[in-house]
N, C-alpha and C positions, 0 to 999 in steps of 0.2 A: 504494500500500500504506500509506503514511504517512497519507494522507487518510482511508482506511478505518479505520485504527486510532484516529485522532483522533475520527472520527464515532462509532465504537463506544464510546469512553471518554466522550464527551459524552452519548450516549444512556444509558449506565449512571449517570452523575452525575444526569441528569434523573430517572431511576427512583428513585434514592436520595433526591433532594430531594422528589419527590412523596410518597414513603413516610415522610418525616420526621415526628416528633411535632410537633403544633401547640402553640401556647400562648405568651402574652406578657403577663403581668399588669403593671399599673402598681404595682409593688411599693413604690415610694416613698410610695404612698397607703395601703397596707394592710399588716397584719402578722398573723401567726398566734400565737394564745395559747390558754390554757385557756378553754373555753366552759361556761357554765352550762346550755347546751342539750344539747350532745352532744360529748363529748371535746374536740377542738380546734375552734376557730372562727377566722374571719377578721374583723378589726376595723379600723376606720378609724383611721389614724395622725394624720389631720388632718381638718378639715371638708371634705366632698366635695359640690360642687354637683350638683343634679339635672341629668341628661343627660351626666354624666361617664362616659366609657368606662373601665372598670377593667381591661379586658384580654380576651384570648381564652382560653377554657377549654382546658387542656392535654390532649394525648392523641394517640394514633395513630388514623387513620381505619380503621374496620373495617366490612365488610358485615354485614348482619343474621346471615347464616349463620356468619361468622367470630366475631361477638360471642357468638352462642348457644353455639358450640363452646367458646369460652374460658370463658364463665360456667358451663358444665357442669363443666369441669375445675377452675375457680377461682371459686367462687360469689361471693366478695367483689367481683369485678370489676364485676358488674352494679350495685352500689351507687354507682359513681362515673362511669358512662358517660352521655353525652348523645346523643340522636338529632338529627341536623341536618336541614335542609330537603331535602337530597338523599337522605335515607333511609339515611345511614351513621352509624355511632356514633363518637364521640370517646372513646377509652379511655385513661385516664392510669395504668393499672396495669401491674405487671410480670407475668411468667408465673405467679406465685402469686396474683395478684389484689390485691396491695397497691399503694397509690399510690406511684409511683416517679418520680424525676427522669429515669429512663431507661426509659420505657414499652416493653413488649415482650410477646410476641415481635414482631419486625418486621425490616425491613431495617436494616443497620448505620447508626447515627447516633451520633457521638461527643460531641455537645453536650448538656449537661443541660437539662431543661425546668423552668421554674419552676412548682411545683405549688401555689402559694398559693391559687389560686381553687378547688382541690378541697376546701378547708376551709370554704367558705361553706355554712352549714347552712340547713335549712328552719326557719321559726319554730316554736316550740312551739304546739301546738294551742290556739287561743283566747287566747294570751298576747301575741303580738306580730304585727306586720305586716311584709310584705316591704319592703325598701328597694332591691332590685335586680331587674331583669328580664333575661331572656335574649333576644338578638336574633341572627339569622343574620348571619354575617360576609359581607362583600361578595362573596367568592369562592364562597359557598354551602357551603363545607366546614367552617367554624368556627362557634363559638358565642361571642358577645360578651356580657360582663356589663356592664350599664349602670345607673347610679343612677337610680331612678324618682322620687326625692324628695331633698331636701337631707339629708345624713347628717352627724351631729355626730362630732367627734373622739372616739374611745373606744367608739363604738357598734358592736355586732356587726352584721355584714352577713348579711342573710337573703334567700333567693330561693325561689320556688315551683319545686319539682322537676318539675312537670308532671303531667298526668293519668295518664300511664303508669307513674309511679314506684310501687313496691311499698311501701306504708306499713303492712303487716300487723304489723311489729315495733314500731310506735309505741305508746306508752302515753299516756293523757291526764293 
């Protein structure tokens, strides 16, 4: 009976761990501040060499159906999610669609997630180029942000959001 209880508790912990929010940026390298591009932005605190991994994009894994249902209820959520190579979305927003250190809904997780990487903007149309690229994490579930060229201290970080991102609200 004790062994069965221990096995059940271990299985429940595994479910919680697998359902946890992802994300782990190199916050010593980047900071969030006002952006001339769009609200808040992420900026290099120091020179960052090409090839440096800045971290894993935060969020909970969601199936396409789960993400569609959440985006229907909370339209802002779709502006921050990334689709990974396994066809699941990383969603760093709370139940209302706002970026949150405690993304939800989802299984209980008491540790906050660093949301710095959610503040990386796409460059203004025709004004700047990207300095980051996204790569799938080794486990296939995460999205890593990697410097695709040398980045100078103070420079805003930019990434291409991908071909499926809705840019209909962009102005030139």
